C-alpha positions, -999 to 999 in steps of 0.1 A, spaced: 0 0 0 29 24 6 38 23 -31 2 31 -40 2 60 -16 34 73 -32 17 70 -67 -13 90 -55 9 117 -40 26 119 -74 -7 122 -93 -17 151 -70 13 170 -84 -8 175 -115 -28 201 -96 4 222 -96 17 215 -131 6 243 -153 -3 237 -189 22 258 -209 4 265 -242 -15 293 -226 16 315 -226 10 319 -264 -26 329 -259 -20 356 -234 -49 351 -210 -59 319 -194 -42 294 -172 -49 259 -162 -33 230 -143 -30 196 -158 -54 183 -132 -80 209 -142 -75 200 -178 -80 163 -170 -113 170 -152 -126 189 -183 -114 161 -206 -132 135 -184 -165 155 -185 -163 158 -223 -154 121 -227 -184 111 -206 -206 132 -229 -189 117 -260 -195 82 -247 -232 90 -246 -231 102 -282 -212 71 -293 -230 40 -280 -204 16 -294 -177 31 -272 -167 14 -240 -174 42 -215 -153 28 -187 -123 23 -210 -127 58 -225 -129 74 -191 -99 54 -178 -79 65 -208 -88 101 -203 -79 99 -166 -44 87 -173 -37 104 -206 -15 132 -190 -2 113 -159 34 113 -172 34 151 -170 37 147 -133 73 137 -141 79 154 -175 59 186 -172 36 199 -199 55 204 -231 36 227 -256 40 224 -294 69 248 -296 88 231 -268 82 197 -285 102 209 -315 133 212 -293 128 188 -264 121 151 -266 104 137 -235 108 100 -227 71 92 -218 78 55 -218 105 59 -192 84 83 -171 55 59 -171 77 29 -164 92 47 -134 59 61 -122 41 27 -123 70 5 -111 58 -17 -82 21 -8 -87 -2 -38 -90 -21 -19 -117 9 -3 -133 7 -24 -165 -30 -13 -169 -18 23 -170 8 15 -197 -18 -4 -218 -42 26 -217 -15 51 -226 -3 29 -255 -38 26 -268 -43 64 -264 -11 71 -283 -19 47 -311 -53 64 -318 -67 33 -334 -96 23 -312 -129 43 -310 -121 50 -274 -87 64 -282 -101 86 -309 -128 98 -286 -102 105 -259 -81 125 -283 -112 144 -294 -121 151 -257 -86 164 -252 -90 188 -282 -125 198 -273 -114 209 -238 -89 232 -255 -116 244 -280 -140 252 -251 -112 273 -235 -105 291 -268 -142 298 -274 -146 311 -238 -116 335 -242 -128 346 -276 -163 354 -262 -147 375 -235 -130 396 -261 -95 381 -265 -84 379 -302 -56 354 -301 -78 323 -295 -97 329 -328 -64 322 -347 -61 288 -331 -97 273 -332 -95 260 -368 -62 243 -360 -78 225 -331 -109 216 -350 -87 200 -377 -74 175 -352 -108 160 -344 -113 125 -356 -148 114 -346 -182 123 -359 -194 131 -324 -163 153 -317 -168 172 -350 -205 177 -344 -199 189 -308 -172 213 -320 -197 229 -344 -221 235 -315 -193 249 -294 -184 274 -322 -220 288 -323 -227 288 -285 -217 317 -263 -197 306 -233 -221 321 -209 -254 314 -226 -263 287 -200 -260 314 -173 -278 342 -191 -308 318 -194 -313 321 -157 -319 358 -160 -333 365 -195 -362 347 -211 -363 336 -248 -378 371 -257 -347 389 -243 -366 401 -212 -354 398 -177 -370 371 -156 
């Protein structure tokens, strides 16, 4: 159990590991743990839109997809041009001695291969989380996110992910909240 406790302490570091891509957007910040929560919510939704997907496998894959960043940090696209992280080694060291360590490696291998419907949905969930952030920032008046949205949309692989991205693009980030105060005729409730 001590090794499992160590692993759990390590996973909690993801609350403090900042995602680095936001430095190119100006505003916005997010920890890897915050990102993972968003990806999990999106994946749960995508599982309901894709009945053939194994929901449990999809959610497990999304839960572990960024675990190696507890050891490697979050490398953005610019950094990846100059730095090569050894994810296999990070995962091997992170999971050494864990009774479920091989399960984590299998899920990450599947995620990285992008061949199964669950892996494709997991990747889409990862991209849709970013797309939601970009849309929110754009709706708040920041210009930089608009430049990136099409690049993110082009990475989507599944019909459900593409359809959801279209809805995200036409929905204002705070529309759910405004509905509490304004009726469909535009009058205050």
